[in-house]
mmCIF file of the N, C-alpha and C atoms, coordinates in Angstrom:
data_MODEL
# 
_entry.id   MODEL 
# 
loop_
_atom_site.group_PDB 
_atom_site.id 
_atom_site.type_symbol 
_atom_site.label_atom_id 
_atom_site.label_alt_id 
_atom_site.label_comp_id 
_atom_site.label_asym_id 
_atom_site.label_entity_id 
_atom_site.label_seq_id 
_atom_site.pdbx_PDB_ins_code 
_atom_site.Cartn_x 
_atom_site.Cartn_y 
_atom_site.Cartn_z 
_atom_site.occupancy 
_atom_site.B_iso_or_equiv 
_atom_site.pdbx_formal_charge 
_atom_site.auth_seq_id 
_atom_site.auth_comp_id 
_atom_site.auth_asym_id 
_atom_site.auth_atom_id 
_atom_site.pdbx_PDB_model_num 
ATOM 1   N N  . MET A 1 1  ? -72.798 153.654 114.375 1.00 0.00 ? 1  MET A N  1 
ATOM 2   C CA . MET A 1 1  ? -73.607 154.232 115.444 1.00 0.00 ? 1  MET A CA 1 
ATOM 3   C C  . MET A 1 1  ? -73.784 155.727 115.172 1.00 0.00 ? 1  MET A C  1 
ATOM 4   N N  . GLU A 1 2  ? -74.876 156.243 115.637 1.00 0.00 ? 2  GLU A N  1 
ATOM 5   C CA . GLU A 1 2  ? -75.263 157.631 115.366 1.00 0.00 ? 2  GLU A CA 1 
ATOM 6   C C  . GLU A 1 2  ? -74.254 158.680 115.838 1.00 0.00 ? 2  GLU A C  1 
ATOM 7   N N  . VAL A 1 3  ? -73.538 158.403 116.911 1.00 0.00 ? 3  VAL A N  1 
ATOM 8   C CA . VAL A 1 3  ? -72.608 159.395 117.458 1.00 0.00 ? 3  VAL A CA 1 
ATOM 9   C C  . VAL A 1 3  ? -71.158 159.092 117.097 1.00 0.00 ? 3  VAL A C  1 
ATOM 10  N N  . GLY A 1 4  ? -70.946 158.112 116.246 1.00 0.00 ? 4  GLY A N  1 
ATOM 11  C CA . GLY A 1 4  ? -69.602 157.833 115.756 1.00 0.00 ? 4  GLY A CA 1 
ATOM 12  C C  . GLY A 1 4  ? -68.736 157.010 116.698 1.00 0.00 ? 4  GLY A C  1 
ATOM 13  N N  . THR A 1 5  ? -69.353 156.154 117.485 1.00 0.00 ? 5  THR A N  1 
ATOM 14  C CA . THR A 1 5  ? -68.603 155.290 118.381 1.00 0.00 ? 5  THR A CA 1 
ATOM 15  C C  . THR A 1 5  ? -69.285 153.925 118.442 1.00 0.00 ? 5  THR A C  1 
ATOM 16  N N  . THR A 1 6  ? -68.684 153.011 119.151 1.00 0.00 ? 6  THR A N  1 
ATOM 17  C CA . THR A 1 6  ? -69.247 151.664 119.218 1.00 0.00 ? 6  THR A CA 1 
ATOM 18  C C  . THR A 1 6  ? -70.215 151.522 120.386 1.00 0.00 ? 6  THR A C  1 
ATOM 19  N N  . ARG A 1 7  ? -71.023 150.494 120.304 1.00 0.00 ? 7  ARG A N  1 
ATOM 20  C CA . ARG A 1 7  ? -71.945 150.172 121.398 1.00 0.00 ? 7  ARG A CA 1 
ATOM 21  C C  . ARG A 1 7  ? -71.160 149.847 122.669 1.00 0.00 ? 7  ARG A C  1 
ATOM 22  N N  . GLN A 1 8  ? -70.008 149.215 122.492 1.00 0.00 ? 8  GLN A N  1 
ATOM 23  C CA . GLN A 1 8  ? -69.161 148.861 123.632 1.00 0.00 ? 8  GLN A CA 1 
ATOM 24  C C  . GLN A 1 8  ? -68.700 150.119 124.377 1.00 0.00 ? 8  GLN A C  1 
ATOM 25  N N  . THR A 1 9  ? -68.345 151.156 123.629 1.00 0.00 ? 9  THR A N  1 
ATOM 26  C CA . THR A 1 9  ? -67.926 152.413 124.259 1.00 0.00 ? 9  THR A CA 1 
ATOM 27  C C  . THR A 1 9  ? -69.075 153.029 125.039 1.00 0.00 ? 9  THR A C  1 
ATOM 28  N N  . ILE A 1 10 ? -70.259 153.052 124.448 1.00 0.00 ? 10 ILE A N  1 
ATOM 29  C CA . ILE A 1 10 ? -71.429 153.613 125.133 1.00 0.00 ? 10 ILE A CA 1 
ATOM 30  C C  . ILE A 1 10 ? -71.717 152.834 126.412 1.00 0.00 ? 10 ILE A C  1 
ATOM 31  N N  . THR A 1 11 ? -71.648 151.520 126.333 1.00 0.00 ? 11 THR A N  1 
ATOM 32  C CA . THR A 1 11 ? -71.869 150.682 127.522 1.00 0.00 ? 11 THR A CA 1 
ATOM 33  C C  . THR A 1 11 ? -70.818 150.989 128.588 1.00 0.00 ? 11 THR A C  1 
ATOM 34  N N  . SER A 1 12 ? -69.565 151.147 128.185 1.00 0.00 ? 12 SER A N  1 
ATOM 35  C CA . SER A 1 12 ? -68.493 151.467 129.138 1.00 0.00 ? 12 SER A CA 1 
ATOM 36  C C  . SER A 1 12 ? -68.728 152.813 129.814 1.00 0.00 ? 12 SER A C  1 
ATOM 37  N N  . ILE A 1 13 ? -69.252 153.768 129.078 1.00 0.00 ? 13 ILE A N  1 
ATOM 38  C CA . ILE A 1 13 ? -69.586 155.072 129.656 1.00 0.00 ? 13 ILE A CA 1 
ATOM 39  C C  . ILE A 1 13 ? -70.710 154.901 130.678 1.00 0.00 ? 13 ILE A C  1 
ATOM 40  N N  . GLU A 1 14 ? -71.708 154.112 130.325 1.00 0.00 ? 14 GLU A N  1 
ATOM 41  C CA . GLU A 1 14 ? -72.864 153.909 131.208 1.00 0.00 ? 14 GLU A CA 1 
ATOM 42  C C  . GLU A 1 14 ? -72.481 153.259 132.528 1.00 0.00 ? 14 GLU A C  1 
ATOM 43  N N  . VAL A 1 15 ? -71.534 152.349 132.509 1.00 0.00 ? 15 VAL A N  1 
ATOM 44  C CA . VAL A 1 15 ? -71.127 151.659 133.741 1.00 0.00 ? 15 VAL A CA 1 
ATOM 45  C C  . VAL A 1 15 ? -69.901 152.296 134.387 1.00 0.00 ? 15 VAL A C  1 
ATOM 46  N N  . GLU A 1 16 ? -69.562 153.487 133.922 1.00 0.00 ? 16 GLU A N  1 
ATOM 47  C CA . GLU A 1 16 ? -68.479 154.312 134.465 1.00 0.00 ? 16 GLU A CA 1 
ATOM 48  C C  . GLU A 1 16 ? -67.103 153.652 134.394 1.00 0.00 ? 16 GLU A C  1 
ATOM 49  N N  . LYS A 1 17 ? -66.864 152.849 133.346 1.00 0.00 ? 17 LYS A N  1 
ATOM 50  C CA . LYS A 1 17 ? -65.540 152.284 133.107 1.00 0.00 ? 17 LYS A CA 1 
ATOM 51  C C  . LYS A 1 17 ? -64.750 153.127 132.121 1.00 0.00 ? 17 LYS A C  1 
ATOM 52  N N  . TYR A 1 18 ? -65.407 154.088 131.510 1.00 0.00 ? 18 TYR A N  1 
ATOM 53  C CA . TYR A 1 18 ? -64.796 154.952 130.507 1.00 0.00 ? 18 TYR A CA 1 
ATOM 54  C C  . TYR A 1 18 ? -65.390 156.332 130.646 1.00 0.00 ? 18 TYR A C  1 
ATOM 55  N N  . THR A 1 19 ? -64.557 157.349 130.538 1.00 0.00 ? 19 THR A N  1 
ATOM 56  C CA . THR A 1 19 ? -65.016 158.736 130.571 1.00 0.00 ? 19 THR A CA 1 
ATOM 57  C C  . THR A 1 19 ? -65.016 159.277 129.151 1.00 0.00 ? 19 THR A C  1 
ATOM 58  N N  . ALA A 1 20 ? -66.160 159.741 128.712 1.00 0.00 ? 20 ALA A N  1 
ATOM 59  C CA . ALA A 1 20 ? -66.299 160.256 127.353 1.00 0.00 ? 20 ALA A CA 1 
ATOM 60  C C  . ALA A 1 20 ? -65.506 161.547 127.180 1.00 0.00 ? 20 ALA A C  1 
ATOM 61  N N  . SER A 1 21 ? -64.940 161.710 126.005 1.00 0.00 ? 21 SER A N  1 
ATOM 62  C CA . SER A 1 21 ? -64.263 162.967 125.685 1.00 0.00 ? 21 SER A CA 1 
ATOM 63  C C  . SER A 1 21 ? -65.315 164.066 125.566 1.00 0.00 ? 21 SER A C  1 
ATOM 64  N N  . LEU A 1 22 ? -64.869 165.286 125.558 1.00 0.00 ? 22 LEU A N  1 
ATOM 65  C CA . LEU A 1 22 ? -65.783 166.415 125.421 1.00 0.00 ? 22 LEU A CA 1 
ATOM 66  C C  . LEU A 1 22 ? -66.531 166.337 124.093 1.00 0.00 ? 22 LEU A C  1 
ATOM 67  N N  . VAL A 1 23 ? -65.832 165.972 123.037 1.00 0.00 ? 23 VAL A N  1 
ATOM 68  C CA . VAL A 1 23 ? -66.461 165.870 121.714 1.00 0.00 ? 23 VAL A CA 1 
ATOM 69  C C  . VAL A 1 23 ? -67.523 164.777 121.705 1.00 0.00 ? 23 VAL A C  1 
ATOM 70  N N  . LEU A 1 24 ? -67.205 163.615 122.245 1.00 0.00 ? 24 LEU A N  1 
ATOM 71  C CA . LEU A 1 24 ? -68.182 162.532 122.297 1.00 0.00 ? 24 LEU A CA 1 
ATOM 72  C C  . LEU A 1 24 ? -69.349 162.909 123.201 1.00 0.00 ? 24 LEU A C  1 
ATOM 73  N N  . SER A 1 25 ? -69.073 163.552 124.308 1.00 0.00 ? 25 SER A N  1 
ATOM 74  C CA . SER A 1 25 ? -70.147 164.002 125.209 1.00 0.00 ? 25 SER A CA 1 
ATOM 75  C C  . SER A 1 25 ? -71.098 164.943 124.475 1.00 0.00 ? 25 SER A C  1 
ATOM 76  N N  . TYR A 1 26 ? -70.541 165.858 123.703 1.00 0.00 ? 26 TYR A N  1 
ATOM 77  C CA . TYR A 1 26 ? -71.363 166.786 122.923 1.00 0.00 ? 26 TYR A CA 1 
ATOM 78  C C  . TYR A 1 26 ? -72.216 166.024 121.905 1.00 0.00 ? 26 TYR A C  1 
ATOM 79  N N  . LYS A 1 27 ? -71.620 165.068 121.214 1.00 0.00 ? 27 LYS A N  1 
ATOM 80  C CA . LYS A 1 27 ? -72.358 164.308 120.201 1.00 0.00 ? 27 LYS A CA 1 
ATOM 81  C C  . LYS A 1 27 ? -73.512 163.527 120.816 1.00 0.00 ? 27 LYS A C  1 
ATOM 82  N N  . ILE A 1 28 ? -73.268 162.921 121.979 1.00 0.00 ? 28 ILE A N  1 
ATOM 83  C CA . ILE A 1 28 ? -74.326 162.168 122.658 1.00 0.00 ? 28 ILE A CA 1 
ATOM 84  C C  . ILE A 1 28 ? -75.449 163.114 123.081 1.00 0.00 ? 28 ILE A C  1 
ATOM 85  N N  . ALA A 1 29 ? -75.102 164.214 123.703 1.00 0.00 ? 29 ALA A N  1 
ATOM 86  C CA . ALA A 1 29 ? -76.108 165.187 124.143 1.00 0.00 ? 29 ALA A CA 1 
ATOM 87  C C  . ALA A 1 29 ? -76.892 165.733 122.949 1.00 0.00 ? 29 ALA A C  1 
ATOM 88  N N  . HIS A 1 30 ? -76.188 166.070 121.885 1.00 0.00 ? 30 HIS A N  1 
ATOM 89  C CA . HIS A 1 30 ? -76.829 166.618 120.689 1.00 0.00 ? 30 HIS A CA 1 
ATOM 90  C C  . HIS A 1 30 ? -77.798 165.593 120.078 1.00 0.00 ? 30 HIS A C  1 
ATOM 91  N N  . PHE A 1 31 ? -77.397 164.336 120.069 1.00 0.00 ? 31 PHE A N  1 
ATOM 92  C CA . PHE A 1 31 ? -78.258 163.273 119.533 1.00 0.00 ? 31 PHE A CA 1 
ATOM 93  C C  . PHE A 1 31 ? -79.600 163.231 120.246 1.00 0.00 ? 31 PHE A C  1 
ATOM 94  N N  . PHE A 1 32 ? -79.576 163.417 121.568 1.00 0.00 ? 32 PHE A N  1 
ATOM 95  C CA . PHE A 1 32 ? -80.803 163.384 122.360 1.00 0.00 ? 32 PHE A CA 1 
ATOM 96  C C  . PHE A 1 32 ? -81.436 164.770 122.527 1.00 0.00 ? 32 PHE A C  1 
ATOM 97  N N  . ASP A 1 33 ? -80.861 165.785 121.873 1.00 0.00 ? 33 ASP A N  1 
ATOM 98  C CA . ASP A 1 33 ? -81.342 167.168 121.959 1.00 0.00 ? 33 ASP A CA 1 
ATOM 99  C C  . ASP A 1 33 ? -81.371 167.655 123.408 1.00 0.00 ? 33 ASP A C  1 
ATOM 100 N N  . LEU A 1 34 ? -80.269 167.354 124.124 1.00 0.00 ? 34 LEU A N  1 
ATOM 101 C CA . LEU A 1 34 ? -80.101 167.755 125.514 1.00 0.00 ? 34 LEU A CA 1 
ATOM 102 C C  . LEU A 1 34 ? -78.766 168.473 125.679 1.00 0.00 ? 34 LEU A C  1 
ATOM 103 N N  . THR A 1 35 ? -78.556 169.082 126.834 1.00 0.00 ? 35 THR A N  1 
ATOM 104 C CA . THR A 1 35 ? -77.251 169.647 127.149 1.00 0.00 ? 35 THR A CA 1 
ATOM 105 C C  . THR A 1 35 ? -76.371 168.544 127.731 1.00 0.00 ? 35 THR A C  1 
ATOM 106 N N  . ILE A 1 36 ? -75.087 168.771 127.741 1.00 0.00 ? 36 ILE A N  1 
ATOM 107 C CA . ILE A 1 36 ? -74.159 167.801 128.325 1.00 0.00 ? 36 ILE A CA 1 
ATOM 108 C C  . ILE A 1 36 ? -74.497 167.576 129.793 1.00 0.00 ? 36 ILE A C  1 
ATOM 109 N N  . GLU A 1 37 ? -74.853 168.646 130.498 1.00 0.00 ? 37 GLU A N  1 
ATOM 110 C CA . GLU A 1 37 ? -75.192 168.536 131.917 1.00 0.00 ? 37 GLU A CA 1 
ATOM 111 C C  . GLU A 1 37 ? -76.441 167.695 132.151 1.00 0.00 ? 37 GLU A C  1 
ATOM 112 N N  . GLU A 1 38 ? -77.343 167.677 131.202 1.00 0.00 ? 38 GLU A N  1 
ATOM 113 C CA . GLU A 1 38 ? -78.550 166.861 131.343 1.00 0.00 ? 38 GLU A CA 1 
ATOM 114 C C  . GLU A 1 38 ? -78.276 165.374 131.102 1.00 0.00 ? 38 GLU A C  1 
ATOM 115 N N  . VAL A 1 39 ? -77.229 165.077 130.357 1.00 0.00 ? 39 VAL A N  1 
ATOM 116 C CA . VAL A 1 39 ? -76.897 163.687 130.030 1.00 0.00 ? 39 VAL A CA 1 
ATOM 117 C C  . VAL A 1 39 ? -75.961 163.073 131.059 1.00 0.00 ? 39 VAL A C  1 
ATOM 118 N N  . PHE A 1 40 ? -74.999 163.857 131.535 1.00 0.00 ? 40 PHE A N  1 
ATOM 119 C CA . PHE A 1 40 ? -73.971 163.334 132.426 1.00 0.00 ? 40 PHE A CA 1 
ATOM 120 C C  . PHE A 1 40 ? -74.119 163.906 133.825 1.00 0.00 ? 40 PHE A C  1 
ATOM 121 N N  . ASP A 1 41 ? -73.799 163.085 134.826 1.00 0.00 ? 41 ASP A N  1 
ATOM 122 C CA . ASP A 1 41 ? -73.894 163.474 136.234 1.00 0.00 ? 41 ASP A CA 1 
ATOM 123 C C  . ASP A 1 41 ? -72.546 164.037 136.686 1.00 0.00 ? 41 ASP A C  1 
ATOM 124 N N  . PHE A 1 42 ? -72.529 165.310 137.042 1.00 0.00 ? 42 PHE A N  1 
ATOM 125 C CA . PHE A 1 42 ? -71.305 165.956 137.497 1.00 0.00 ? 42 PHE A CA 1 
ATOM 126 C C  . PHE A 1 42 ? -71.308 166.200 139.002 1.00 0.00 ? 42 PHE A C  1 
ATOM 127 N N  . SER A 1 43 ? -72.186 165.524 139.734 1.00 0.00 ? 43 SER A N  1 
ATOM 128 C CA . SER A 1 43 ? -72.322 165.776 141.165 1.00 0.00 ? 43 SER A CA 1 
ATOM 129 C C  . SER A 1 43 ? -71.076 165.399 141.963 1.00 0.00 ? 43 SER A C  1 
ATOM 130 N N  . ASP A 1 44 ? -70.267 164.495 141.467 1.00 0.00 ? 44 ASP A N  1 
ATOM 131 C CA . ASP A 1 44 ? -69.069 164.099 142.207 1.00 0.00 ? 44 ASP A CA 1 
ATOM 132 C C  . ASP A 1 44 ? -67.809 164.834 141.746 1.00 0.00 ? 44 ASP A C  1 
ATOM 133 N N  . VAL A 1 45 ? -67.959 165.810 140.861 1.00 0.00 ? 45 VAL A N  1 
ATOM 134 C CA . VAL A 1 45 ? -66.822 166.594 140.375 1.00 0.00 ? 45 VAL A CA 1 
ATOM 135 C C  . VAL A 1 45 ? -66.596 167.767 141.314 1.00 0.00 ? 45 VAL A C  1 
ATOM 136 N N  . GLU A 1 46 ? -65.359 167.943 141.709 1.00 0.00 ? 46 GLU A N  1 
ATOM 137 C CA . GLU A 1 46 ? -65.033 169.040 142.633 1.00 0.00 ? 46 GLU A CA 1 
ATOM 138 C C  . GLU A 1 46 ? -64.928 170.352 141.916 1.00 0.00 ? 46 GLU A C  1 
# 
């Protein structure tokens, strides 16, 4: 996979069963040429 992880991991992130590490979050955002904040929803973080 382009970001160095499995499809299963990406699916788990999408359904909120897994929280991506900072490094993986960066790789995903970079792949889509976006910022981490544009890819992930931080609205429920205190």
